[in-house]
N, C-alpha and C positions, 0 to 999 in steps of 0.2 A: 504493498499499499503505500502511495506518494503523502507527501508533507510537505508543508511549507505554505508560506503567503504570498500569492501572487498579484502583481497587479499587470494588466492587460491594457495595453493602449491601441486601439483600433477603431478608425473613423466610420467604418461601416456598422450599421446598428445590427444587420441579420450575423455579419462575421462575429462582430462583438459578444453578442449574445451566445452565439453559437460556441464560440471559443471559451468564453467563462462557463459555460455548463458543461462542455466535454470536460474541461479540466477538475471541475467541481466533481464531477463522476470519478474523476480519476483519484480524488482524494485532498486535492487542493482546498486552500481558503483562496478564494480571487475576489477581488474588486475590480473593478473596470472604468476607464476614462473612455470617453470619446474623442479625445486629442492630447498631444503632448503636453498645453498648455494648463488642462485640466489635470494632469499627472503630475506636471510640477507643482500646483497648488496643493495636490494631494499630501506629495511628500513634505512640502513645506511645512505644512500643517501637522502630520502628524508622525512627520521624520522619516528618514529613509530605513530605517532598522523596522519600520512597520511592515516592510515586507522583504522576501529574501529572493526573490526573482522578478524580473522585468520581462513581460514579454511586448514588443512594440513592432507596429507597423512600419515599414520603411515611407512609403508614401501617403503622406496625409498632409492637409491644408494647415496654414500658419507656420509649421514647426514639422519639418520631416523627423523620421525616426533616429537618422545619424546626428542629428542636431540636440535631440533630447539626449542621446549617449553620451555626447559631448558634455551638456550640460551635467549630468547625472554624475560623470566622472569627477567633474569639479566639487559636486555637492557631496558625494559618498561614493569612494573607489573602490570600496567592498562590496557593493550589490552588482550582481551578475546579470545581464541580459542577452536576451534571444531577439534576433531581428527575423520577423517575417515579411515576406515579400511574395507577390505573384510573378514578379520577373524574373526568369532563369539568370540573366545576364547580373541582377543585383543579389543574386543568392551566392553566386559564384564567386563575386569579386572579394579581392583581399581587403579586410578593414583593419590591417594590424596596428592602425594609429588609435584603434580604441581597446585597450587592455579589458576592459569591462564586458565587451560585446565577445560572451563566449561560443554562441551559436549563430548560424545564418541559417533558415531553412526557407524552402519554396512553399507557397500555398497552391494548392490544400496539401496537407501532411495528415499522415494519421494519428489519432492520438495516443496508441501506445507510442509511437516515436516520440511524439512531443512530450509526453511524461516522462520518458525514461530521459532526454535532454535535459527538460526543468529539473529534476531529480538532482541530477548533476550542478546543475548552477546552481541551486538549493544548497547543496551540499558545500560545493565551492564558498558561496557567501559564510556561509555560517563558518566554515573554517579560517576563513580570514578575517571574521570578527573577533573570533576565540583569540586568533594569534596578536590582532590588534590590541584588544583589551590586555593581552598579557604584557606585550611591550610597554602598555602605559603604564602598567602597574610597576614595573621593574623599577 
């Protein structure tokens, strides 16, 4: 069974609803935002540690997924992200300049594959938070 608190950022309402429900069925706790601006507000209000992973659509109005990941890296570098895109060339592009971007997947993808990747991101995030808090205590 999967666990973790996931923030889904998807501008298409049916896709957002389907993604949130599918991840909940896999055992994740999910909150969803309609765009990156709304997601930023959620993180500013509740703190980045309120989430263990972020799933963000690449192409959105106002702020795209990579712009959001850049903002997030400056806000909390320990929170891992997955980029979803409908475009194959975007899914294959190298995004090494974004260390928080741990997975890129092309839509549609199966929920078991998505869940497995998300659990890896959750585990990564939690391990980095423990490591970060241990360094602070020393």
